[in-house]
ZAMARGU-4260 file (C-alpha; in steps of 0.2 Angstrom, whole numbers, plus 5000, padded with zeros to 4 digits):
<rodrens>
0) 5744/5450/5470 | 5726/5446/5463 | 5720/5452/5446 | 5702/5458/5447 | 5693/5462/5431
5) 5687/5480/5432 | 5670/5483/5423 | 5663/5501/5426 | 5648/5497/5415 | 5655/5507/5400
10) 5660/5492/5390 | 5664/5496/5372 | 5662/5515/5375 | 5681/5519/5376 | 5689/5530/5363
15) 5699/5515/5357 | 5688/5498/5357 | 5704/5488/5352 | 5712/5493/5368 | 5697/5487/5378
20) 5697/5470/5368 | 5716/5467/5372 | 5714/5472/5390 | 5699/5460/5392 | 5709/5446/5384
25) 5723/5448/5396 | 5711/5447/5411 | 5700/5434/5405 | 5700/5419/5416 | 5700/5407/5401
30) 5716/5415/5395 | 5725/5413/5411 | 5720/5395/5413 | 5724/5391/5395 | 5740/5400/5393
35) 5748/5400/5410 | 5744/5384/5418 | 5752/5368/5411 | 5740/5355/5406 | 5743/5338/5412
40) 5731/5324/5413 | 5723/5319/5430 | 5729/5303/5437 | 5723/5289/5449 | 5736/5277/5456
45) 5730/5261/5466 | 5738/5246/5472 | 5731/5228/5474 | 5739/5213/5481 | 5747/5208/5464
50) 5748/5224/5454 | 5749/5243/5453 | 5736/5252/5443 | 5739/5269/5435 | 5725/5278/5426
55) 5727/5294/5416 | 5712/5304/5410 | 5716/5308/5392 | 5701/5310/5381 | 5702/5314/5363
60) 5718/5305/5359 | 5721/5289/5349 | 5732/5275/5356 | 5744/5279/5342 | 5747/5296/5350
65) 5755/5289/5366 | 5773/5285/5369 | 5777/5275/5385 | 5795/5272/5390 | 5803/5264/5405
70) 5821/5270/5409 | 5828/5261/5424 | 5814/5263/5437 | 5805/5278/5429 | 5790/5275/5419
75) 5785/5290/5407 | 5769/5293/5398 | 5770/5306/5384 | 5757/5311/5371 | 5756/5324/5357
80) 5741/5329/5348 | 5744/5340/5333 | 5732/5353/5328 | 5719/5349/5314 | 5719/5359/5298
85) 5708/5374/5298 | 5695/5374/5284 | 5699/5388/5271 | 5688/5403/5273 | 5683/5399/5291
90) 5686/5413/5303 | 5685/5409/5321 | 5679/5422/5334 | 5685/5411/5348 | 5694/5394/5347
95) 5696/5385/5363 | 5701/5368/5357 | 5719/5365/5361 | 5731/5352/5355 | 5745/5351/5366
100) 5758/5338/5372 | 5761/5331/5389 | 5773/5320/5399 | 5770/5312/5415 | 5783/5302/5424
105) 5781/5289/5438 | 5795/5282/5449 | 5791/5263/5451 | 5794/5255/5468 | 5806/5241/5471
110) 5792/5229/5472 | 5786/5233/5454 | 5790/5219/5440 | 5797/5230/5426 | 5796/5216/5414
115) 5777/5215/5416 | 5769/5232/5412 | 5753/5232/5401 | 5744/5248/5394 | 5726/5249/5387
120) 5717/5264/5381 | 5698/5265/5380 | 5685/5278/5383 | 5698/5292/5386 | 5707/5283/5400
125) 5724/5276/5398 | 5726/5261/5410 | 5743/5255/5415 | 5745/5239/5425 | 5761/5235/5433
130) 5764/5218/5441 | 5772/5216/5457 | 5787/5204/5459 | 5783/5187/5467 | 5793/5190/5483
135) 5784/5207/5485 | 5766/5199/5485 | 5759/5197/5502 | 5760/5179/5507 | 5747/5174/5519
140) 5746/5158/5528 | 5738/5151/5544 | 5750/5147/5558 | 5744/5133/5569 | 5746/5135/5588
145) 5755/5121/5597
</rodrens>
């Protein structure tokens, strides 16, 4: 079922304008996206010969906001940003800044060296670098033909 906002051109002419405002907020796309869809940061995962790279787009946070844990072979990244205090006497007609928390978990492959994981946060990107075990790195050599 799809919700479609109905607008018959009679906006704010109803007998009860409060009902119109409430109904508008229920159908408003930003309401649906903000309240009903879980917010998790976008992630890029890449692999090189020696490492795995995980990058999360998390602008607006500080490095102190992150908690990164390793439990067996599951690497979890969590962050919580608390709402800032609202100035006294300021009345918002709309407030779209949201301060939420998230948790993203990644199952590490057998080839990951769990003792060599580094994290760096700069310019809104959290970068995790996970080294590969020595025996998992591709070992290339030239074979002579006899």
